[in-house]
Residue frames relative to the residue before (quaternion, step in Angstrom):
aa qw qx qy qz dx dy dz
M 1.0000 0.0000 0.0000 0.0000 0.00 0.00 0.00
T 0.5120 -0.6272 0.4866 0.3281 3.57 -1.14 0.61
E 0.6762 -0.4882 0.3470 0.4289 3.57 -1.27 0.30
H 0.6365 0.5250 -0.3266 0.4611 3.57 1.00 -0.83
T 0.6609 0.5061 -0.3011 0.4651 3.56 0.94 -0.92
N 0.6315 0.5369 -0.3292 0.4524 3.57 1.02 -0.81
R 0.6597 0.5040 -0.3084 0.4643 3.55 0.94 -0.88
Q 0.6547 0.5110 -0.3095 0.4632 3.56 0.98 -0.85
F 0.6449 0.5175 -0.3193 0.4629 3.57 0.98 -0.86
A 0.6507 0.5163 -0.3193 0.4562 3.60 0.92 -0.89
A 0.6548 0.5047 -0.3086 0.4704 3.58 0.99 -0.83
D 0.6670 0.4971 -0.3011 0.4662 3.58 0.95 -0.87
L 0.6373 0.5249 -0.3228 0.4627 3.58 1.03 -0.79
E 0.6542 0.4982 -0.3087 0.4780 3.57 0.98 -0.82
A 0.6114 0.5413 -0.3492 0.4597 3.60 1.08 -0.66
V 0.6243 0.5241 -0.3326 0.4742 3.60 1.04 -0.75
R 0.6659 0.5022 -0.3014 0.4620 3.58 0.88 -0.95
S 0.6706 0.5071 -0.2998 0.4508 3.58 0.90 -0.92
Q 0.6684 0.4919 -0.3126 0.4621 3.58 0.93 -0.84
F 0.6228 0.5246 -0.3467 0.4655 3.59 1.04 -0.68
L 0.6383 0.5154 -0.3266 0.4693 3.59 0.99 -0.78
S 0.6351 0.5168 -0.3256 0.4729 3.60 1.03 -0.76
M 0.6265 0.5302 -0.3216 0.4721 3.56 1.01 -0.83
G 0.6651 0.5050 -0.2998 0.4612 3.57 0.96 -0.87
G 0.6283 0.5351 -0.3342 0.4553 3.58 1.03 -0.73
L 0.6274 0.5275 -0.3278 0.4697 3.57 1.05 -0.74
V 0.6567 0.5133 -0.3132 0.4551 3.57 0.93 -0.88
E 0.6277 0.5305 -0.3372 0.4593 3.57 0.97 -0.82
T 0.6526 0.5033 -0.3063 0.4764 3.59 0.97 -0.85
M 0.6231 0.5519 -0.3378 0.4394 3.60 0.99 -0.80
I 0.6494 0.5185 -0.3205 0.4546 3.58 0.92 -0.89
Q 0.6783 0.4971 -0.2868 0.4588 3.56 0.87 -0.98
D 0.6801 0.4873 -0.2952 0.4613 3.60 0.91 -0.89
A 0.6395 0.5371 -0.3348 0.4364 3.59 0.98 -0.79
V 0.6839 0.4612 -0.2871 0.4870 3.59 0.92 -0.88
E 0.6109 0.5382 -0.3455 0.4667 3.59 1.06 -0.68
A 0.6351 0.5248 -0.3242 0.4648 3.58 1.01 -0.78
L 0.6241 0.5411 -0.3292 0.4576 3.56 1.05 -0.77
Q 0.7205 0.4639 -0.2507 0.4503 3.55 0.89 -0.95
T 0.7981 0.3453 -0.1501 0.4705 3.57 0.90 -0.95
G 0.4016 -0.7094 0.4877 0.3123 3.59 1.12 -0.52
D 0.4166 0.6980 -0.4750 0.3371 3.59 1.25 0.31
L 0.1948 -0.8351 0.5056 0.0954 3.56 -0.05 1.29
S 0.5000 0.6206 -0.4467 0.4066 3.60 1.23 -0.12
L 0.6087 0.5487 -0.3470 0.4562 3.57 1.17 -0.57
V 0.5872 0.5631 -0.3631 0.4542 3.57 1.13 -0.62
E 0.6628 0.4969 -0.3027 0.4713 3.56 0.96 -0.86
K 0.6160 0.5386 -0.3430 0.4613 3.59 1.06 -0.72
V 0.6380 0.5251 -0.3248 0.4601 3.56 0.98 -0.85
R 0.6649 0.5025 -0.3078 0.4589 3.58 0.92 -0.89
E 0.6407 0.5121 -0.3251 0.4708 3.60 1.00 -0.77
H 0.6696 0.4942 -0.2987 0.4671 3.57 0.93 -0.86
E 0.6050 0.5611 -0.3616 0.4340 3.57 1.08 -0.67
R 0.6382 0.5078 -0.3256 0.4785 3.58 1.06 -0.71
E 0.6296 0.5221 -0.3307 0.4708 3.58 1.07 -0.71
V 0.6298 0.5331 -0.3265 0.4611 3.57 0.99 -0.83
N 0.6510 0.5067 -0.3175 0.4676 3.58 0.94 -0.84
R 0.6370 0.5213 -0.3282 0.4634 3.57 1.01 -0.79
H 0.6328 0.5262 -0.3281 0.4637 3.58 0.95 -0.84
E 0.6401 0.5407 -0.3373 0.4292 3.58 0.92 -0.91
V 0.6807 0.4869 -0.2900 0.4642 3.58 0.86 -0.97
E 0.6820 0.5003 -0.2947 0.4446 3.59 0.86 -0.94
I 0.6673 0.4905 -0.3098 0.4671 3.59 0.92 -0.86
D 0.6164 0.5424 -0.3412 0.4577 3.57 1.00 -0.79
E 0.6626 0.5009 -0.3025 0.4675 3.58 0.93 -0.89
R 0.6425 0.5274 -0.3183 0.4558 3.58 0.96 -0.84
I 0.6538 0.5125 -0.3127 0.4604 3.56 0.95 -0.89
G 0.6513 0.5177 -0.3194 0.4536 3.58 0.91 -0.88
L 0.6670 0.4959 -0.3015 0.4672 3.59 0.94 -0.86
L 0.6432 0.5288 -0.3272 0.4468 3.59 0.96 -0.82
I 0.6697 0.4886 -0.3014 0.4710 3.56 0.93 -0.87
A 0.6800 0.4977 -0.2929 0.4517 3.59 0.92 -0.89
R 0.7367 0.4498 -0.2391 0.4448 3.60 0.89 -0.90
H 0.8224 0.3036 -0.1134 0.4676 3.56 0.88 -0.93
Q 0.2050 -0.7951 0.5413 0.1809 3.60 1.19 -0.35
P 0.0566 -0.8735 0.4827 0.0297 3.59 0.68 1.11
T 0.5748 -0.5831 0.4575 0.3468 3.52 -1.29 0.52
A 0.7734 -0.4192 0.2194 0.4219 3.55 -1.31 0.33
V 0.6928 0.4784 -0.3001 0.4484 3.61 0.77 -0.98
D 0.6853 0.4715 -0.2922 0.4719 3.60 0.87 -0.91
L 0.6241 0.5265 -0.3393 0.4670 3.57 1.05 -0.72
R 0.6207 0.5418 -0.3349 0.4571 3.57 1.04 -0.78
T 0.6330 0.5267 -0.3252 0.4650 3.58 1.01 -0.79
L 0.6890 0.4900 -0.2878 0.4498 3.57 0.81 -1.00
L 0.6738 0.4818 -0.3024 0.4715 3.58 0.92 -0.86
S 0.6262 0.5368 -0.3390 0.4526 3.59 1.05 -0.73
V 0.6604 0.4903 -0.3112 0.4761 3.58 0.89 -0.89
S 0.6190 0.5531 -0.3445 0.4384 3.58 0.99 -0.79
K 0.6732 0.4738 -0.2918 0.4870 3.59 0.99 -0.82
M 0.6577 0.5283 -0.3071 0.4405 3.57 0.99 -0.87
L 0.5492 0.6290 -0.3853 0.3928 3.57 1.14 -0.63
T 0.6584 0.5234 -0.3136 0.4407 3.56 0.90 -0.94
D 0.6677 0.4923 -0.3022 0.4696 3.57 0.92 -0.90
M 0.6612 0.5101 -0.3219 0.4461 3.58 0.91 -0.87
E 0.6488 0.5113 -0.3208 0.4633 3.59 0.97 -0.84
R 0.6603 0.5012 -0.3129 0.4635 3.58 1.01 -0.72
C 0.5643 0.5571 -0.3847 0.4725 3.59 1.16 -0.51
G 0.6424 0.5179 -0.3114 0.4713 3.57 1.01 -0.83
D 0.6273 0.5342 -0.3302 0.4606 3.57 1.01 -0.78
E 0.6664 0.5003 -0.3042 0.4616 3.58 0.93 -0.90
A 0.6298 0.5236 -0.3350 0.4658 3.59 1.02 -0.76
E 0.6426 0.5100 -0.3262 0.4696 3.58 1.00 -0.77
K 0.6064 0.5459 -0.3558 0.4556 3.61 1.05 -0.69
I 0.6426 0.5183 -0.3247 0.4615 3.59 0.96 -0.86
A 0.6548 0.5171 -0.3103 0.4557 3.56 0.95 -0.90
K 0.6502 0.5161 -0.3202 0.4566 3.59 0.98 -0.78
V 0.6364 0.5079 -0.3278 0.4792 3.58 1.03 -0.78
A 0.6178 0.5436 -0.3410 0.4545 3.58 1.01 -0.81
R 0.6414 0.5182 -0.3228 0.4645 3.58 0.96 -0.83
R 0.6649 0.5112 -0.3153 0.4442 3.59 0.85 -0.95
L 0.6724 0.5119 -0.3054 0.4388 3.56 0.88 -0.94
H 0.7332 0.4313 -0.2494 0.4628 3.58 0.84 -0.92
E 0.6240 0.5171 -0.3492 0.4704 3.61 1.10 -0.56
A 0.6741 0.4548 -0.2828 0.5087 3.56 1.22 -0.50
N 0.4321 -0.7180 0.4333 0.3317 3.57 1.37 0.16
T 0.4036 0.6722 -0.5008 0.3667 3.53 1.07 0.82
L 0.2701 -0.8045 0.5061 0.1538 3.55 -0.14 1.26
Y 0.4815 -0.6573 0.4992 0.2948 3.52 -1.08 0.76
E 0.0361 -0.7586 0.6506 0.0057 3.53 -0.90 1.01
P 0.4349 -0.7257 0.4622 0.2658 3.59 -0.80 0.92
V 0.0095 -0.8178 0.5733 -0.0505 3.54 0.66 1.17
V 0.7534 0.0811 -0.0598 0.6498 3.52 1.09 -0.72
E 0.4369 -0.7273 0.4677 0.2476 3.56 -0.84 0.98
L 0.0903 -0.8350 0.5428 0.0049 3.53 0.00 1.36
R 0.5636 0.6280 -0.3967 0.3615 3.58 1.09 -0.54
H 0.6535 0.5112 -0.3213 0.4565 3.57 0.95 -0.85
M 0.6457 0.5145 -0.3100 0.4715 3.56 0.98 -0.87
A 0.6498 0.5154 -0.3115 0.4638 3.58 0.99 -0.84
R 0.6372 0.5160 -0.3292 0.4684 3.59 0.99 -0.79
D 0.6531 0.5310 -0.3183 0.4360 3.56 0.97 -0.85
V 0.7107 0.4389 -0.2856 0.4699 3.59 0.83 -0.89
S 0.5948 0.5429 -0.3677 0.4651 3.60 1.11 -0.58
L 0.6530 0.5056 -0.3059 0.4737 3.56 1.03 -0.83
M 0.6032 0.5487 -0.3550 0.4573 3.59 1.07 -0.67
I 0.6487 0.4989 -0.3171 0.4793 3.58 0.95 -0.87
R 0.6720 0.5033 -0.3079 0.4476 3.60 0.85 -0.95
N 0.6905 0.4763 -0.2881 0.4619 3.59 0.89 -0.91
M 0.6123 0.5334 -0.3521 0.4655 3.57 1.09 -0.66
L 0.6568 0.5032 -0.3114 0.4674 3.59 0.93 -0.89
D 0.6406 0.5191 -0.3229 0.4646 3.58 1.01 -0.78
S 0.6558 0.5004 -0.3156 0.4690 3.60 0.95 -0.83
F 0.6345 0.5201 -0.3215 0.4729 3.57 1.08 -0.72
A 0.6659 0.5114 -0.3066 0.4483 3.58 0.90 -0.93
R 0.7681 0.3570 -0.1828 0.4991 3.58 1.02 -0.81
N 0.3672 -0.7324 0.4871 0.3024 3.60 1.30 -0.01
D 0.3733 0.7409 -0.4558 0.3223 3.55 0.97 0.96
P 0.2143 -0.8218 0.5125 0.1268 3.63 -0.08 1.23
V 0.6012 0.5597 -0.3691 0.4347 3.61 1.09 -0.60
A 0.6429 0.4956 -0.3192 0.4890 3.59 1.00 -0.78
A 0.6226 0.5355 -0.3405 0.4579 3.59 1.04 -0.73
A 0.6391 0.5335 -0.3291 0.4456 3.59 1.02 -0.77
T 0.6132 0.5361 -0.3613 0.4540 3.62 1.08 -0.57
V 0.5976 0.5427 -0.3550 0.4716 3.59 1.16 -0.57
V 0.6272 0.5252 -0.3319 0.4698 3.58 0.99 -0.82
R 0.6560 0.5043 -0.3086 0.4691 3.58 0.95 -0.86
S 0.6281 0.5636 -0.3350 0.4190 3.59 0.99 -0.84
D 0.5929 0.5917 -0.3732 0.3988 3.58 1.07 -0.64
K 0.5712 0.5878 -0.3834 0.4256 3.59 1.13 -0.55
E 0.6718 0.4928 -0.2952 0.4677 3.58 0.96 -0.86
V 0.6357 0.5199 -0.3298 0.4657 3.58 1.01 -0.77
D 0.6249 0.5296 -0.3361 0.4649 3.59 1.02 -0.74
K 0.6382 0.5134 -0.3290 0.4700 3.59 1.01 -0.78
E 0.6456 0.5204 -0.3196 0.4586 3.58 0.98 -0.85
W 0.6326 0.5322 -0.3265 0.4581 3.58 1.01 -0.81
K 0.6825 0.4816 -0.2960 0.4634 3.60 0.86 -0.90
A 0.6426 0.5096 -0.3207 0.4739 3.57 1.02 -0.79
A 0.6380 0.5279 -0.3221 0.4588 3.58 1.00 -0.83
L 0.6542 0.5149 -0.3144 0.4561 3.57 0.93 -0.88
R 0.6487 0.5069 -0.3225 0.4672 3.60 0.93 -0.86
H 0.6499 0.5311 -0.3120 0.4452 3.56 0.95 -0.91
M 0.6889 0.4898 -0.2860 0.4514 3.55 0.89 -0.95
V 0.6299 0.5225 -0.3391 0.4639 3.60 0.99 -0.78
T 0.6474 0.5146 -0.3162 0.4648 3.57 0.95 -0.86
Y 0.6570 0.5217 -0.3034 0.4519 3.56 0.95 -0.90
M 0.6618 0.5069 -0.3065 0.4596 3.58 0.97 -0.84
I 0.6339 0.5223 -0.3287 0.4662 3.58 1.06 -0.73
E 0.6992 0.4800 -0.2690 0.4564 3.56 0.96 -0.91
D 0.8009 0.0975 -0.0277 0.5902 3.59 1.09 -0.71
P 0.2443 -0.8176 0.5035 0.1356 3.60 0.08 1.27
R 0.5683 0.6006 -0.3886 0.4065 3.61 1.16 -0.44
S 0.6684 0.5190 -0.2908 0.4465 3.57 1.21 -0.49
I 0.4122 0.7642 -0.4495 0.2100 3.59 1.24 -0.22
S 0.6696 0.5215 -0.3211 0.4201 3.58 0.79 -0.97
K 0.7016 0.4474 -0.2717 0.4835 3.56 0.82 -1.00
S 0.6414 0.5454 -0.3297 0.4272 3.57 0.97 -0.85
V 0.6234 0.5317 -0.3406 0.4612 3.58 1.03 -0.75
E 0.6302 0.5289 -0.3304 0.4626 3.58 1.01 -0.80
L 0.6702 0.4923 -0.2996 0.4677 3.58 0.97 -0.85
V 0.5889 0.5448 -0.3629 0.4740 3.59 1.14 -0.59
F 0.6261 0.5325 -0.3346 0.4608 3.59 0.99 -0.81
I 0.6553 0.5061 -0.3157 0.4634 3.58 0.98 -0.82
A 0.6560 0.5029 -0.3169 0.4652 3.58 0.90 -0.89
R 0.6386 0.5204 -0.3222 0.4665 3.57 1.03 -0.79
A 0.6363 0.5229 -0.3316 0.4602 3.59 1.00 -0.79
L 0.6489 0.5040 -0.3194 0.4721 3.59 0.98 -0.80
E 0.6366 0.5239 -0.3297 0.4600 3.59 0.99 -0.78
R 0.6488 0.5106 -0.3136 0.4691 3.58 1.02 -0.78
I 0.6047 0.5335 -0.3616 0.4680 3.61 1.04 -0.68
G 0.6310 0.5287 -0.3286 0.4630 3.57 1.01 -0.79
D 0.6327 0.5299 -0.3274 0.4600 3.58 1.00 -0.80
H 0.6779 0.4875 -0.2947 0.4646 3.57 0.90 -0.91
A 0.6200 0.5289 -0.3415 0.4682 3.60 1.05 -0.73
K 0.6336 0.5195 -0.3255 0.4719 3.57 1.01 -0.79
N 0.6309 0.5386 -0.3344 0.4473 3.59 0.92 -0.86
M 0.6824 0.4862 -0.2886 0.4632 3.56 0.91 -0.95
A 0.6278 0.5295 -0.3366 0.4607 3.57 1.04 -0.74
E 0.6271 0.5237 -0.3335 0.4703 3.58 1.03 -0.73
R 0.6286 0.5291 -0.3242 0.4689 3.58 1.12 -0.68
V 0.6099 0.5405 -0.3553 0.4579 3.59 1.08 -0.68
I 0.6353 0.5203 -0.3254 0.4688 3.58 0.99 -0.82
Y 0.6542 0.5000 -0.3093 0.4758 3.57 0.95 -0.85
L 0.6318 0.5562 -0.3240 0.4317 3.56 0.96 -0.92
V 0.7495 0.4009 -0.2151 0.4810 3.59 0.88 -0.96
R 0.8006 0.3339 -0.1490 0.4747 3.57 0.79 -1.05
G 0.4031 -0.7173 0.4783 0.3069 3.57 1.14 -0.56
D 0.5791 0.5694 -0.3707 0.4506 3.59 1.28 0.23
D 0.3070 -0.7384 0.5751 0.1729 3.54 -0.82 1.05
V 0.0862 -0.8540 0.5132 0.0023 3.59 -0.26 1.27
R 0.3823 0.7217 -0.4964 0.2942 3.60 1.19 0.23
H 0.8496 0.1311 -0.1196 0.4968 3.55 -1.11 0.82
T 0.5472 0.6597 -0.3764 0.3517 3.63 1.15 0.39
G 0.5439 -0.6045 0.4163 0.4067 3.60 1.17 -0.30
L 0.6281 -0.5994 0.3609 0.3406 3.52 -1.15 0.71
K 0.6557 0.5245 -0.3340 0.4283 3.60 0.88 -0.88
Y 0.6551 0.4955 -0.3106 0.4783 3.58 0.93 -0.86
T 0.6340 0.5417 -0.3256 0.4457 3.58 0.98 -0.86
E 0.6920 0.4719 -0.2861 0.4654 3.57 0.88 -0.93
R 0.6369 0.5067 -0.3358 0.4742 3.61 1.01 -0.67
A 0.6292 0.5224 -0.3300 0.4715 3.58 1.02 -0.78
A 0.6499 0.5308 -0.3146 0.4437 3.57 0.96 -0.88
R 0.7079 0.4384 -0.2524 0.4929 3.58 1.06 -0.75
G 0.4721 -0.6899 0.4309 0.3399 3.60 1.27 -0.10
E 0.4512 0.7259 -0.4118 0.3162 3.57 1.16 0.60
L 0.4623 0.6854 -0.4593 0.3251 3.61 1.20 0.04
E 0.4324 -0.6713 0.5403 0.2655 3.52 -1.12 0.76
S 0.6264 -0.5379 0.4034 0.3945 3.56 -1.20 0.53
G 0.8309 0.1806 -0.1587 0.5018 3.56 -0.82 1.04
E 0.4633 0.6972 -0.4458 0.3170 3.60 1.25 -0.03
S 0.1088 -0.7882 0.6050 0.0311 3.54 -1.04 0.88
P 0.5148 -0.6338 0.4651 0.3420 3.61 -1.03 0.62
R 0.6510 0.5201 -0.3058 0.4606 3.56 1.24 -0.41
G 0.4481 -0.7102 0.4413 0.3164 3.57 1.28 -0.15
D 0.5482 0.6306 -0.3983 0.3785 3.62 1.18 0.34
G 0.5537 -0.6487 0.3765 0.3617 3.56 1.30 0.19
L 0.6290 0.5135 -0.3379 0.4759 3.58 1.27 0.07
R 0.1245 -0.8103 0.5717 0.0330 3.54 -0.49 1.21
S 0.2975 -0.7848 0.5215 0.1539 3.55 -0.63 1.14
S 0.0225 -0.7959 0.6048 0.0173 3.56 -0.95 0.85
T 0.6350 0.4918 -0.3283 0.4972 3.56 1.27 0.27
P 0.3964 -0.7375 0.4873 0.2480 3.62 -0.64 1.04
G 0.4473 -0.6829 0.5087 0.2735 3.53 -1.23 0.55
D 0.8017 -0.3318 0.2208 0.4454 3.54 -1.21 -0.52
G 0.8292 -0.0646 0.0597 0.5520 3.58 1.04 -0.45
P 0.5926 -0.5913 0.4148 0.3564 3.57 -1.23 0.40
S 0.6006 -0.5765 0.4095 0.3732 3.50 -1.24 0.46
A 0.4590 -0.6782 0.5019 0.2784 3.54 -1.23 0.49
């Protein structure tokens, strides 16, 4: 590419990265507003979440189009192509985080319109803070090209999974003890499940950041391998499967 073309490509690539970060910031706000609506009954927050969800969808379409044009026009080198393909995969996870936040907001609306007051039978606020922090830390690792920070997001998903299982046990026990609570409790289980899914998507995106920087595909490899890959400690040809084959090419989609 000519110098002018290189400068244009660099500017366009940075525009893709910046728009993805903006999209992620919207999703983080959606999660916080949805849980706040659940706690306070402020249905104006539900409407904000729905508006932001439309913005997130618009970002997804626009970024996808930008990536396609960049690849078609510039035929980027391996590292830049890896960045573009990684962002393309991360887009899907980020958009699904927005979908899950909208689900929480809809449940909040149903509960409060039915005059079913929110009782902290299961502590959802802590779980919501954790997954919001996962999104924020993933975006920060992406902005700084920091695979070690991304690996901490992968580790954080283990704690969110524990919170989800504890919440489910708590809710089942509560429903058994008080059958009148079943309807509301099921709704709260849906919310906890949505938060757990957001954590999964944040983990997927963090794994993509590691691949983007290190070139190592760490999906389905286990936490220890992921953290070693993030620190650049893998031996040449090392595989998590012990077969001597180290994968550096991403597959069709991120892990769930």
